[in-house]
C-alpha positions in Angstrom: 118.3 78.4 -19.5 115.5 78.1 -16.9 114.2 74.5 -17.4 111.4 75.1 -14.8 109.9 77.8 -17.1 110.1 75.5 -20.1 108.5 72.5 -18.3 105.8 74.8 -16.9 105.0 76.2 -20.4 105.0 72.6 -21.9 102.6 71.4 -19.1 100.3 74.3 -19.8 100.2 73.7 -23.5 99.6 69.9 -23.0 96.8 70.6 -20.6 95.0 73.0 -23.0 95.4 70.5 -25.9 94.1 67.6 -23.8 91.0 69.5 -22.6 90.3 70.5 -26.2 90.4 66.9 -27.4 88.2 65.7 -24.6 85.7 68.5 -25.4 85.6 67.5 -29.1 85.2 63.8 -28.2 82.4 64.6 -25.9 80.5 66.6 -28.5 81.1 63.9 -31.1 79.7 61.2 -28.7 76.6 63.3 -28.0 76.1 63.7 -31.7 76.4 60.1 -32.7 74.6 58.8 -29.6 71.6 61.1 -29.8 68.3 59.3 -30.4 66.9 59.1 -33.9 64.0 61.4 -34.4 61.5 60.3 -37.0 60.0 63.1 -39.1 56.4 62.7 -40.4 55.8 62.8 -44.1 52.4 62.7 -45.8 51.8 59.7 -47.9 49.5 58.2 -50.6 48.3 54.6 -50.5 46.2 52.8 -53.1 44.2 49.7 -52.3 41.9 47.0 -53.6 39.3 45.4 -51.3 37.4 42.2 -52.2 34.8 40.9 -49.7 31.2 40.1 -49.0 28.1 42.2 -48.2 25.0 41.2 -46.2 21.8 43.3 -46.2 19.3 43.6 -43.3 16.2 43.0 -45.5 12.4 42.8 -44.8 12.6 39.0 -45.1 13.6 38.6 -41.4 11.2 41.1 -39.8 8.5 39.6 -37.6 8.9 36.1 -39.0 6.5 33.7 -37.2 7.5 30.4 -39.0 10.5 28.1 -39.2 13.6 29.6 -40.7 14.1 27.2 -43.7 17.1 28.8 -45.5 19.2 30.4 -42.7 19.3 34.0 -41.6 22.1 35.0 -43.9 20.5 33.7 -47.1 17.1 35.0 -45.8 18.5 38.5 -45.4 20.5 38.6 -48.6 24.2 38.1 -49.3 26.6 38.7 -52.2 30.1 39.7 -53.3 31.6 43.2 -53.0 34.7 44.8 -54.5 36.2 48.2 -54.2 39.3 50.2 -55.1 40.5 53.5 -53.7 43.2 55.7 -52.3 44.2 56.9 -48.8 46.0 60.2 -48.0 47.7 60.1 -44.6 48.1 63.8 -43.7 49.0 63.3 -39.9 50.4 60.5 -37.8 47.0 59.2 -36.8 44.7 60.8 -39.4 44.0 60.2 -43.1 41.2 60.7 -45.6 40.1 57.9 -47.9 38.1 57.8 -51.2 36.8 54.7 -52.9 34.4 53.3 -55.4 33.0 49.9 -55.5 30.4 47.3 -56.7 28.3 44.8 -54.7 25.3 42.6 -55.2 22.7 40.9 -52.9 20.7 37.8 -53.4 18.0 37.0 -50.8 15.8 34.0 -50.4 12.5 34.1 -48.6 11.0 31.4 -46.5 8.0 29.7 -48.1 5.6 29.6 -45.1 4.7 31.0 -41.8 5.5 34.7 -42.0 3.4 37.7 -40.9 4.5 39.6 -44.0 5.1 38.0 -47.4 8.8 37.2 -47.9 10.5 37.6 -51.3 13.3 36.3 -53.4 15.2 39.3 -54.6 18.3 40.4 -56.5 20.0 43.7 -56.1 23.1 45.2 -57.8 24.7 48.5 -56.6 27.6 50.8 -57.3 28.9 53.1 -54.6 31.4 55.9 -54.0 32.3 57.3 -50.6 34.9 59.4 -48.7 35.9 58.6 -45.1 38.0 59.8 -42.2 40.4 57.2 -41.1 41.7 57.4 -37.5 44.7 55.2 -36.4 44.1 54.1 -32.8 47.8 53.7 -32.3 51.0 54.9 -34.0 52.2 53.0 -37.1 55.7 52.9 -35.4 56.6 51.1 -32.3 57.8 54.3 -30.6 58.2 58.0 -31.3 61.9 57.6 -32.0 61.8 54.1 -33.6 62.3 53.1 -37.3 60.5 49.8 -36.7 56.9 49.5 -37.9 54.2 48.2 -35.6 52.9 44.9 -36.8 49.2 45.6 -36.1 47.6 49.0 -36.2 43.8 49.2 -35.3 41.8 52.0 -36.9 38.3 53.4 -37.0 36.4 54.8 -40.0 33.4 57.1 -40.5 32.3 58.7 -43.8 29.5 59.5 -46.3 28.8 58.0 -49.7 26.5 57.8 -52.7 24.8 54.6 -53.8 23.2 53.8 -57.2 21.2 50.5 -57.2 18.6 48.4 -59.0 16.4 45.6 -57.5 13.9 43.1 -58.6 11.9 40.5 -56.5 9.1 37.9 -56.5 6.9 36.6 -53.7 8.3 33.3 -52.4 4.9 31.5 -51.9 3.6 32.3 -55.4 6.6 33.0 -57.6 4.8 36.1 -58.9 7.1 39.0 -59.7 6.6 42.1 -57.6 6.3 45.5 -59.3 9.2 47.9 -58.8 8.9 49.6 -55.4 10.5 52.8 -56.9 12.0 53.9 -60.2 15.2 52.0 -60.9 18.0 52.8 -61.0 17.5 54.6 -57.8 20.0 56.7 -55.8 20.6 57.1 -52.1 23.1 58.4 -49.6 24.7 56.1 -47.1 27.1 56.5 -44.1 29.8 53.8 -43.6 30.8 53.3 -39.9 33.4 50.7 -39.0 37.1 49.9 -38.6 39.7 47.3 -39.1 43.2 46.0 -38.3 46.1 46.9 -40.5 48.9 44.3 -40.7 52.1 46.1 -41.9 54.3 43.7 -43.8 56.6 46.5 -45.0 56.6 50.3 -45.5 55.0 49.6 -48.9 52.7 46.7 -48.4 49.9 46.2 -45.8 46.8 43.9 -45.5 43.7 45.2 -43.6 40.6 43.1 -42.7 37.8 45.7 -42.4 34.1 45.6 -41.2 31.6 48.3 -41.9 28.0 49.0 -41.1 26.5 51.1 -43.9 23.3 53.1 -43.0 21.2 54.2 -46.0 18.5 56.7 -46.6 16.3 54.2 -48.6 14.1 51.2 -47.8 14.1 49.7 -51.3 17.3 47.9 -51.5 15.4 44.6 -51.5 12.5 46.1 -53.6 10.3 45.8 -50.5 9.1 48.2 -48.0 6.6 47.5 -45.2 7.2 50.9 -43.4 8.1 49.6 -40.0 11.2 49.4 -37.8 13.1 46.2 -38.2 15.1 44.2 -35.7 17.8 46.9 -35.8 15.3 49.5 -34.9 15.7 51.1 -38.3 13.0 51.9 -40.9 15.6 52.3 -43.6 17.8 49.5 -45.1 21.3 48.9 -43.8 24.0 46.4 -44.9 27.3 45.0 -43.6 30.4 44.7 -45.7 33.4 42.6 -44.7 36.5 43.2 -46.9 40.2 42.5 -47.0 42.1 45.6 -48.1 45.4 45.0 -49.9 47.3 48.3 -49.6 50.4 49.6 -51.3 52.1 52.9 -50.2 53.3 54.5 -53.4 54.9 57.4 -51.5 57.2 55.3 -49.4 59.0 53.7 -52.4 62.3 55.6 -52.9 61.9 55.8 -56.6 58.3 56.6 -56.7 57.4 59.8 -58.6 54.6 60.4 -56.0 57.1 60.6 -53.1 56.5 63.7 -51.1 59.6 65.6 -49.9 60.0 68.3 -47.3 
């Protein structure tokens, strides 16, 4: 028997087997060491947003006397509250709808003003839709499972406001007639943004500040038909809210979970 032929055949078979094992091991390593690629899925988030609202009223226009009550009370301040839903349809883009309630109570200074200042009360209900733009990704990186702690975002939208107001002249205590037929209706444009603190995939908290530009000048039941300190003839108001947000799509057992 030719042992050289047998040894040569065995060596050939061993080398083929070894190369096959190495190839399989290499492909397995590449498979398990390949980076995680996160796939985007649309999501629904519901929220509640308590806060405060401050109006830019006629009380602080061209005042020539001493400010006796402070600029915030002079302008008008009150509580606000809203609820809504956010649909995130892209990594950095979402659309939001919300409804809410707010009220203003303003106190006029008693003396030394070019125009009569008033004490007024206003209540309002609003509904709006907005485009939400995340200024950074909600994840640390494109291949990371880790949520970013803080996500800044910007907001712009359009809304509808139903309101009613009453007032009296501060110096005399005489009630003013209605400046328009109440309840009145107006359009407004919320412009603002906030910071979303992501506690988990489900729960986030977002302080938010908005400047709301309206198409009316009667939110304080007063109109002197001049441009105020903001250069606006129409009323505007600020809202500062804290949104408590819950992502109903991210929960594994949620019936609203969107699958692809």
